[in-house]
Every structure is written in C-alpha cells, then in structure tokens.
Residue, then its C-alpha position, 0 to 999 in steps of 0.5 A: x931929538x934924542x934927549x938924556x937926563x944926567x945929574x946935573x945936566x941934559x944932554x940933547x941930540x940931533x937925530x936927523x943930521x940936520x943943525x940948521x933944523x935942530x937949532x931951529x927946534x930947540x927953542x920950542x920945546x925949551x920949557x923942557x930944559x929950562x932950569x937946568x944946564x944943558x949940553x947940546x951934542x953936535x959932535x956929528x957935525x964934523x964940517x961945522x962952520x961959525x953961521x951953523x954954531x951962531x945958529x944956537x946964539x939966540x937960545x943960549x943967550x936965552x938959556x944963560x940968563x936963566x943963570x943955567x949952562x949951555x955948552x955945546x960939543x963939536x971939534x970942528x973949529x978951533x976955539x980961536x975962531x969961535x966968540x966968547x958969547x958960546x961955549x963950545x968944546x970938543x969933547x962931552x967930558x969937557x962939555x960936564x967939566x965947564x958945567x961942573x965949574x960954572x957951578x962952582x962959580x954960581x955957588x961961589x956968587x960969581 
C-alpha cells in the first residue's frame, strides 16, 4: 500500500493490482487512518465492478461513523450504478472537493 498524508486527508493506493486483497487489508490497518479523512485511489481498476467496490462498504461505514470522510476514486462505473452508501467519484480532484464540502457540513453541524 502507498500512503500519502495531506493537510486534510490521507490518500491510500494499492500497489499490487489486487482490489480484493486491498479491500481486505485496509481494515487491518484502520487505526493508522482512524480520525482522518481518507481517499482510496482505485483509479487503476478500469474494469472494477460494483461487487469490487462493495468490498469497501463495511470499512466505509465504519470510518464514516467516526464522522470522517471516506471517498473512493474510480471511473469504471457510472454514478447511477453506485449505491448512495458509497462515495465514489471519478477523479482525485473531485474526491478532494467532497472532503472539503463534508468538512464544511460537519463544521456547520449537519
């Protein structure tokens, strides 16, 4: 895994081209990014399926329950195919924008 720390989020990338293994690995290191906003970069998986992305649902729910953002970056599926429980955007810039918007919402008490 490749991890980059930024001002208001941590960017996580898989370095082994194994989306399933990556989804299984992340919960084992949850304490390393708990309390921080997270962007999971899955852009390399151009053939990802909804089943692949749903592998991250439990971790997403766990992380979001701590009042932090959990955003995945992947452009393989259209937004209409992705359930509302998952935050998936097609670009890293959009992921950063989502985190900024969610931070503002939390600051305003939403």
